[in-house]
PyMOL commands that place a pseudoatom at each C-alpha (Angstrom):
pseudoatom trace, name=CA, resn=MET, resi=1, chain=A, elem=C, hetatm=0, pos=[12.725, 0.651, 11.615]
pseudoatom trace, name=CA, resn=PRO, resi=2, chain=A, elem=C, hetatm=0, pos=[9.665, 0.379, 14.012]
pseudoatom trace, name=CA, resn=ALA, resi=3, chain=A, elem=C, hetatm=0, pos=[7.746, -2.483, 14.579]
pseudoatom trace, name=CA, resn=GLU, resi=4, chain=A, elem=C, hetatm=0, pos=[4.390, -1.437, 12.580]
pseudoatom trace, name=CA, resn=ILE, resi=5, chain=A, elem=C, hetatm=0, pos=[6.357, -0.379, 9.415]
pseudoatom trace, name=CA, resn=SER, resi=6, chain=A, elem=C, hetatm=0, pos=[7.946, -3.741, 9.405]
pseudoatom trace, name=CA, resn=LYS, resi=7, chain=A, elem=C, hetatm=0, pos=[4.622, -5.093, 9.603]
pseudoatom trace, name=CA, resn=LEU, resi=8, chain=A, elem=C, hetatm=0, pos=[3.131, -3.229, 6.739]
pseudoatom trace, name=CA, resn=ASP, resi=9, chain=A, elem=C, hetatm=0, pos=[5.890, -4.108, 5.124]
pseudoatom trace, name=CA, resn=ALA, resi=10, chain=A, elem=C, hetatm=0, pos=[5.312, -7.992, 5.635]
pseudoatom trace, name=CA, resn=LEU, resi=11, chain=A, elem=C, hetatm=0, pos=[1.496, -7.143, 4.510]
pseudoatom trace, name=CA, resn=HIS, resi=12, chain=A, elem=C, hetatm=0, pos=[2.852, -5.414, 1.164]
pseudoatom trace, name=CA, resn=ASP, resi=13, chain=A, elem=C, hetatm=0, pos=[5.473, -8.570, 0.591]
pseudoatom trace, name=CA, resn=SER, resi=14, chain=A, elem=C, hetatm=0, pos=[1.897, -11.007, 1.318]
pseudoatom trace, name=CA, resn=LEU, resi=15, chain=A, elem=C, hetatm=0, pos=[-0.203, -8.565, -1.313]
pseudoatom trace, name=CA, resn=ARG, resi=16, chain=A, elem=C, hetatm=0, pos=[2.593, -8.519, -4.322]
pseudoatom trace, name=CA, resn=GLN, resi=17, chain=A, elem=C, hetatm=0, pos=[3.091, -12.289, -3.542]
pseudoatom trace, name=CA, resn=LEU, resi=18, chain=A, elem=C, hetatm=0, pos=[-0.639, -13.118, -4.108]
pseudoatom trace, name=CA, resn=THR, resi=19, chain=A, elem=C, hetatm=0, pos=[-0.496, -10.821, -6.855]
pseudoatom trace, name=CA, resn=GLN, resi=20, chain=A, elem=C, hetatm=0, pos=[1.802, -13.057, -8.645]
pseudoatom trace, name=CA, resn=GLN, resi=21, chain=A, elem=C, hetatm=0, pos=[0.091, -16.676, -7.764]
pseudoatom trace, name=CA, resn=LEU, resi=22, chain=A, elem=C, hetatm=0, pos=[-3.469, -15.130, -8.570]
pseudoatom trace, name=CA, resn=HIS, resi=23, chain=A, elem=C, hetatm=0, pos=[-1.121, -14.725, -11.863]
pseudoatom trace, name=CA, resn=ASP, resi=24, chain=A, elem=C, hetatm=0, pos=[0.118, -17.864, -12.338]
pseudoatom trace, name=CA, resn=CYS, resi=25, chain=A, elem=C, hetatm=0, pos=[-2.254, -20.050, -10.908]
pseudoatom trace, name=CA, resn=ALA, resi=26, chain=A, elem=C, hetatm=0, pos=[-4.024, -23.402, -12.457]
pseudoatom trace, name=CA, resn=GLN, resi=27, chain=A, elem=C, hetatm=0, pos=[-7.753, -22.389, -13.485]
pseudoatom trace, name=CA, resn=ASP, resi=28, chain=A, elem=C, hetatm=0, pos=[-9.044, -24.919, -10.317]
pseudoatom trace, name=CA, resn=GLU, resi=29, chain=A, elem=C, hetatm=0, pos=[-7.024, -22.539, -7.960]
pseudoatom trace, name=CA, resn=ILE, resi=30, chain=A, elem=C, hetatm=0, pos=[-8.109, -18.665, -9.248]
pseudoatom trace, name=CA, resn=CYS, resi=31, chain=A, elem=C, hetatm=0, pos=[-11.223, -18.684, -6.983]
pseudoatom trace, name=CA, resn=SER, resi=32, chain=A, elem=C, hetatm=0, pos=[-9.121, -18.973, -3.813]
pseudoatom trace, name=CA, resn=ALA, resi=33, chain=A, elem=C, hetatm=0, pos=[-6.505, -17.550, -4.995]
pseudoatom trace, name=CA, resn=TYR, resi=34, chain=A, elem=C, hetatm=0, pos=[-8.472, -14.010, -5.407]
pseudoatom trace, name=CA, resn=GLU, resi=35, chain=A, elem=C, hetatm=0, pos=[-10.915, -13.880, -2.826]
pseudoatom trace, name=CA, resn=GLN, resi=36, chain=A, elem=C, hetatm=0, pos=[-6.850, -14.619, -0.683]
pseudoatom trace, name=CA, resn=LEU, resi=37, chain=A, elem=C, hetatm=0, pos=[-5.475, -11.154, -2.303]
pseudoatom trace, name=CA, resn=LEU, resi=38, chain=A, elem=C, hetatm=0, pos=[-9.200, -10.125, -1.139]
pseudoatom trace, name=CA, resn=VAL, resi=39, chain=A, elem=C, hetatm=0, pos=[-8.675, -10.448, 1.720]
pseudoatom trace, name=CA, resn=THR, resi=40, chain=A, elem=C, hetatm=0, pos=[-4.890, -9.461, 2.515]
pseudoatom trace, name=CA, resn=ALA, resi=41, chain=A, elem=C, hetatm=0, pos=[-5.402, -5.932, 0.780]
pseudoatom trace, name=CA, resn=GLU, resi=42, chain=A, elem=C, hetatm=0, pos=[-8.331, -5.376, 3.319]
pseudoatom trace, name=CA, resn=LYS, resi=43, chain=A, elem=C, hetatm=0, pos=[-5.713, -6.854, 5.939]
pseudoatom trace, name=CA, resn=ALA, resi=44, chain=A, elem=C, hetatm=0, pos=[-2.884, -4.197, 4.482]
pseudoatom trace, name=CA, resn=PHE, resi=45, chain=A, elem=C, hetatm=0, pos=[-5.238, -1.237, 3.909]
pseudoatom trace, name=CA, resn=ALA, resi=46, chain=A, elem=C, hetatm=0, pos=[-6.112, -1.453, 7.684]
pseudoatom trace, name=CA, resn=ALA, resi=47, chain=A, elem=C, hetatm=0, pos=[-2.976, -1.880, 8.849]
pseudoatom trace, name=CA, resn=GLU, resi=48, chain=A, elem=C, hetatm=0, pos=[-2.330, 1.675, 6.902]
pseudoatom trace, name=CA, resn=GLN, resi=49, chain=A, elem=C, hetatm=0, pos=[-4.523, 2.955, 8.459]
pseudoatom trace, name=CA, resn=LEU, resi=50, chain=A, elem=C, hetatm=0, pos=[-3.924, 2.595, 11.823]
pseudoatom trace, name=CA, resn=MET, resi=51, chain=A, elem=C, hetatm=0, pos=[-0.291, 3.756, 11.499]
pseudoatom trace, name=CA, resn=MET, resi=52, chain=A, elem=C, hetatm=0, pos=[-2.203, 6.889, 9.408]
pseudoatom trace, name=CA, resn=GLU, resi=53, chain=A, elem=C, hetatm=0, pos=[-4.236, 7.271, 12.675]
pseudoatom trace, name=CA, resn=ARG, resi=54, chain=A, elem=C, hetatm=0, pos=[-1.733, 6.398, 15.038]
pseudoatom trace, name=CA, resn=HIS, resi=55, chain=A, elem=C, hetatm=0, pos=[1.026, 9.258, 13.514]
pseudoatom trace, name=CA, resn=ASP, resi=56, chain=A, elem=C, hetatm=0, pos=[-1.674, 12.252, 12.271]
pseudoatom trace, name=CA, resn=PHE, resi=57, chain=A, elem=C, hetatm=0, pos=[-0.399, 11.756, 9.093]
pseudoatom trace, name=CA, resn=PRO, resi=58, chain=A, elem=C, hetatm=0, pos=[-1.792, 14.654, 7.343]
pseudoatom trace, name=CA, resn=ALA, resi=59, chain=A, elem=C, hetatm=0, pos=[-2.724, 13.034, 3.915]
pseudoatom trace, name=CA, resn=THR, resi=60, chain=A, elem=C, hetatm=0, pos=[-4.595, 10.205, 5.569]
pseudoatom trace, name=CA, resn=ARG, resi=61, chain=A, elem=C, hetatm=0, pos=[-7.877, 10.973, 4.119]
pseudoatom trace, name=CA, resn=THR, resi=62, chain=A, elem=C, hetatm=0, pos=[-6.401, 10.978, 0.161]
pseudoatom trace, name=CA, resn=HIS, resi=63, chain=A, elem=C, hetatm=0, pos=[-5.189, 7.833, 1.401]
pseudoatom trace, name=CA, resn=LEU, resi=64, chain=A, elem=C, hetatm=0, pos=[-7.823, 6.108, 2.140]
pseudoatom trace, name=CA, resn=GLU, resi=65, chain=A, elem=C, hetatm=0, pos=[-9.636, 7.089, -0.826]
pseudoatom trace, name=CA, resn=GLN, resi=66, chain=A, elem=C, hetatm=0, pos=[-7.562, 5.773, -2.930]
pseudoatom trace, name=CA, resn=HIS, resi=67, chain=A, elem=C, hetatm=0, pos=[-7.380, 1.929, -1.128]
pseudoatom trace, name=CA, resn=ALA, resi=68, chain=A, elem=C, hetatm=0, pos=[-11.525, 2.369, -0.855]
pseudoatom trace, name=CA, resn=ARG, resi=69, chain=A, elem=C, hetatm=0, pos=[-11.503, 2.625, -4.851]
pseudoatom trace, name=CA, resn=VAL, resi=70, chain=A, elem=C, hetatm=0, pos=[-9.613, -0.356, -4.806]
pseudoatom trace, name=CA, resn=LEU, resi=71, chain=A, elem=C, hetatm=0, pos=[-11.395, -2.389, -2.659]
pseudoatom trace, name=CA, resn=CYS, resi=72, chain=A, elem=C, hetatm=0, pos=[-14.251, -1.402, -4.322]
pseudoatom trace, name=CA, resn=ALA, resi=73, chain=A, elem=C, hetatm=0, pos=[-13.220, -2.872, -7.946]
pseudoatom trace, name=CA, resn=LEU, resi=74, chain=A, elem=C, hetatm=0, pos=[-12.179, -5.664, -5.735]
pseudoatom trace, name=CA, resn=HIS, resi=75, chain=A, elem=C, hetatm=0, pos=[-15.160, -6.034, -4.496]
pseudoatom trace, name=CA, resn=GLN, resi=76, chain=A, elem=C, hetatm=0, pos=[-17.358, -5.673, -8.019]
pseudoatom trace, name=CA, resn=ALA, resi=77, chain=A, elem=C, hetatm=0, pos=[-15.471, -8.311, -9.570]
pseudoatom trace, name=CA, resn=HIS, resi=78, chain=A, elem=C, hetatm=0, pos=[-15.663, -11.017, -6.794]
pseudoatom trace, name=CA, resn=PRO, resi=79, chain=A, elem=C, hetatm=0, pos=[-18.801, -12.291, -7.687]
pseudoatom trace, name=CA, resn=ALA, resi=80, chain=A, elem=C, hetatm=0, pos=[-18.561, -12.762, -11.004]
pseudoatom trace, name=CA, resn=VAL, resi=81, chain=A, elem=C, hetatm=0, pos=[-15.097, -13.878, -10.135]
pseudoatom trace, name=CA, resn=MET, resi=82, chain=A, elem=C, hetatm=0, pos=[-16.806, -16.673, -8.218]
pseudoatom trace, name=CA, resn=THR, resi=83, chain=A, elem=C, hetatm=0, pos=[-18.763, -17.932, -10.893]
pseudoatom trace, name=CA, resn=GLY, resi=84, chain=A, elem=C, hetatm=0, pos=[-16.325, -18.758, -12.562]
pseudoatom trace, name=CA, resn=ASP, resi=85, chain=A, elem=C, hetatm=0, pos=[-14.853, -14.936, -14.463]
pseudoatom trace, name=CA, resn=HIS, resi=86, chain=A, elem=C, hetatm=0, pos=[-10.834, -16.074, -14.388]
pseudoatom trace, name=CA, resn=HIS, resi=87, chain=A, elem=C, hetatm=0, pos=[-10.202, -14.115, -17.355]
pseudoatom trace, name=CA, resn=LEU, resi=88, chain=A, elem=C, hetatm=0, pos=[-11.476, -10.941, -14.951]
pseudoatom trace, name=CA, resn=ALA, resi=89, chain=A, elem=C, hetatm=0, pos=[-10.040, -11.910, -11.939]
pseudoatom trace, name=CA, resn=ILE, resi=90, chain=A, elem=C, hetatm=0, pos=[-6.548, -12.295, -13.385]
pseudoatom trace, name=CA, resn=HIS, resi=91, chain=A, elem=C, hetatm=0, pos=[-7.225, -8.650, -15.299]
pseudoatom trace, name=CA, resn=VAL, resi=92, chain=A, elem=C, hetatm=0, pos=[-8.111, -7.169, -11.883]
pseudoatom trace, name=CA, resn=GLY, resi=93, chain=A, elem=C, hetatm=0, pos=[-6.012, -8.844, -9.216]
pseudoatom trace, name=CA, resn=GLY, resi=94, chain=A, elem=C, hetatm=0, pos=[-3.460, -10.101, -11.384]
pseudoatom trace, name=CA, resn=HIS, resi=95, chain=A, elem=C, hetatm=0, pos=[-2.499, -6.796, -13.702]
pseudoatom trace, name=CA, resn=LEU, resi=96, chain=A, elem=C, hetatm=0, pos=[-3.952, -3.912, -12.496]
pseudoatom trace, name=CA, resn=LEU, resi=97, chain=A, elem=C, hetatm=0, pos=[-3.490, -4.311, -8.945]
pseudoatom trace, name=CA, resn=PRO, resi=98, chain=A, elem=C, hetatm=0, pos=[0.013, -4.721, -9.138]
pseudoatom trace, name=CA, resn=GLU, resi=99, chain=A, elem=C, hetatm=0, pos=[0.690, -1.738, -11.666]
pseudoatom trace, name=CA, resn=TRP, resi=100, chain=A, elem=C, hetatm=0, pos=[-1.605, 0.498, -9.138]
pseudoatom trace, name=CA, resn=PHE, resi=101, chain=A, elem=C, hetatm=0, pos=[0.676, -1.314, -6.319]
pseudoatom trace, name=CA, resn=GLU, resi=102, chain=A, elem=C, hetatm=0, pos=[3.577, 0.122, -7.152]
pseudoatom trace, name=CA, resn=LEU, resi=103, chain=A, elem=C, hetatm=0, pos=[2.681, 3.306, -7.919]
pseudoatom trace, name=CA, resn=HIS, resi=104, chain=A, elem=C, hetatm=0, pos=[1.176, 3.587, -4.513]
pseudoatom trace, name=CA, resn=ASN, resi=105, chain=A, elem=C, hetatm=0, pos=[3.660, 1.692, -2.865]
pseudoatom trace, name=CA, resn=SER, resi=106, chain=A, elem=C, hetatm=0, pos=[6.153, 3.828, -4.106]
pseudoatom trace, name=CA, resn=THR, resi=107, chain=A, elem=C, hetatm=0, pos=[4.626, 7.400, -3.782]
pseudoatom trace, name=CA, resn=LEU, resi=108, chain=A, elem=C, hetatm=0, pos=[2.092, 7.506, -0.574]
pseudoatom trace, name=CA, resn=ASP, resi=109, chain=A, elem=C, hetatm=0, pos=[3.280, 4.539, 1.307]
pseudoatom trace, name=CA, resn=ALA, resi=110, chain=A, elem=C, hetatm=0, pos=[6.628, 6.128, 1.064]
pseudoatom trace, name=CA, resn=ALA, resi=111, chain=A, elem=C, hetatm=0, pos=[5.274, 9.308, 2.500]
pseudoatom trace, name=CA, resn=VAL, resi=112, chain=A, elem=C, hetatm=0, pos=[3.813, 7.479, 5.210]
pseudoatom trace, name=CA, resn=SER, resi=113, chain=A, elem=C, hetatm=0, pos=[6.794, 5.352, 5.929]
pseudoatom trace, name=CA, resn=VAL, resi=114, chain=A, elem=C, hetatm=0, pos=[8.659, 8.581, 6.448]
pseudoatom trace, name=CA, resn=TRP, resi=115, chain=A, elem=C, hetatm=0, pos=[5.719, 10.141, 8.412]
pseudoatom trace, name=CA, resn=ALA, resi=116, chain=A, elem=C, hetatm=0, pos=[5.840, 7.836, 11.076]
pseudoatom trace, name=CA, resn=SER, resi=117, chain=A, elem=C, hetatm=0, pos=[9.441, 6.797, 11.415]
pseudoatom trace, name=CA, resn=TYR, resi=118, chain=A, elem=C, hetatm=0, pos=[10.127, 10.939, 11.544]
pseudoatom trace, name=CA, resn=LYS, resi=119, chain=A, elem=C, hetatm=0, pos=[6.657, 10.786, 14.621]
pseudoatom trace, name=CA, resn=ILE, resi=120, chain=A, elem=C, hetatm=0, pos=[8.346, 7.908, 15.986]
pseudoatom trace, name=CA, resn=ASP, resi=121, chain=A, elem=C, hetatm=0, pos=[11.889, 9.858, 16.367]
pseudoatom trace, name=CA, resn=PRO, resi=122, chain=A, elem=C, hetatm=0, pos=[11.884, 13.548, 15.212]
pseudoatom trace, name=CA, resn=ASP, resi=123, chain=A, elem=C, hetatm=0, pos=[15.664, 13.677, 15.864]
pseudoatom trace, name=CA, resn=LYS, resi=124, chain=A, elem=C, hetatm=0, pos=[16.340, 10.841, 12.842]
pseudoatom trace, name=CA, resn=LEU, resi=125, chain=A, elem=C, hetatm=0, pos=[17.142, 12.370, 9.396]
pseudoatom trace, name=CA, resn=ALA, resi=126, chain=A, elem=C, hetatm=0, pos=[16.294, 9.182, 7.052]
pseudoatom trace, name=CA, resn=ALA, resi=127, chain=A, elem=C, hetatm=0, pos=[14.355, 6.392, 7.055]
pseudoatom trace, name=CA, resn=ASN, resi=128, chain=A, elem=C, hetatm=0, pos=[14.505, 3.367, 5.032]
pseudoatom trace, name=CA, resn=TYR, resi=129, chain=A, elem=C, hetatm=0, pos=[11.600, 2.342, 2.926]
pseudoatom trace, name=CA, resn=GLY, resi=130, chain=A, elem=C, hetatm=0, pos=[11.470, -0.860, 1.656]
pseudoatom trace, name=CA, resn=GLY, resi=131, chain=A, elem=C, hetatm=0, pos=[15.337, -1.293, 1.950]
pseudoatom trace, name=CA, resn=GLN, resi=132, chain=A, elem=C, hetatm=0, pos=[15.235, 2.419, -0.098]
pseudoatom trace, name=CA, resn=MET, resi=133, chain=A, elem=C, hetatm=0, pos=[16.757, 4.517, 2.007]
pseudoatom trace, name=CA, resn=ILE, resi=134, chain=A, elem=C, hetatm=0, pos=[14.943, 8.485, 2.005]
pseudoatom trace, name=CA, resn=ASN, resi=135, chain=A, elem=C, hetatm=0, pos=[16.702, 11.343, 3.223]
pseudoatom trace, name=CA, resn=PHE, resi=136, chain=A, elem=C, hetatm=0, pos=[14.832, 14.379, 4.962]
pseudoatom trace, name=CA, resn=VAL, resi=137, chain=A, elem=C, hetatm=0, pos=[16.359, 16.880, 6.085]
pseudoatom trace, name=CA, resn=ALA, resi=138, chain=A, elem=C, hetatm=0, pos=[14.948, 20.611, 7.487]
pseudoatom trace, name=CA, resn=THR, resi=139, chain=A, elem=C, hetatm=0, pos=[16.575, 23.286, 6.132]
pseudoatom trace, name=CA, resn=PRO, resi=140, chain=A, elem=C, hetatm=0, pos=[17.029, 26.893, 7.957]
pseudoatom trace, name=CA, resn=THR, resi=141, chain=A, elem=C, hetatm=0, pos=[15.055, 29.085, 5.968]
pseudoatom trace, name=CA, resn=ASN, resi=142, chain=A, elem=C, hetatm=0, pos=[15.960, 32.278, 4.755]
pseudoatom trace, name=CA, resn=GLU, resi=143, chain=A, elem=C, hetatm=0, pos=[13.751, 35.101, 4.451]
pseudoatom trace, name=CA, resn=ALA, resi=144, chain=A, elem=C, hetatm=0, pos=[15.442, 36.290, 1.484]
pseudoatom trace, name=CA, resn=ALA, resi=145, chain=A, elem=C, hetatm=0, pos=[15.178, 33.834, -0.480]
pseudoatom trace, name=CA, resn=ARG, resi=146, chain=A, elem=C, hetatm=0, pos=[11.480, 33.704, 0.478]
pseudoatom trace, name=CA, resn=PRO, resi=147, chain=A, elem=C, hetatm=0, pos=[8.513, 34.281, -2.541]
pseudoatom trace, name=CA, resn=THR, resi=148, chain=A, elem=C, hetatm=0, pos=[7.027, 37.044, -1.702]
for i in range(1, 148): cmd.bond("trace and resi %d" % i, "trace and resi %d" % (i + 1))
show_as sticks, trace
zoom trace
């Protein structure tokens, strides 16, 4: 597995752990946990952007739009969290973010991983993404089977 995909997997694991930590931490640790979560999300999204750009991922813009929306929500909640709105921190960072992240990770991030693996080794017919093998095989085109 390419090193950049391993690095991204580690950032994703950190993000998952921080969402759980935010959900479970003591009241006096919520502000700090939220800030760690925000910084880690920014790092993970920046690393993904670099990988997409490096490998000319065709859906980079759509992927980055999702990241921007999530970061916008996290940043908008940040002032309220810092002034003591712990319910908002847990709702946004401990509930909404993990739900969004699992869907995003299993769809868009998986596509980036497969694309990057293919770009690194075009002869490879499968990629390991998060412990799951994703197979992609180019099949010959049958002219007669093409829709008209």
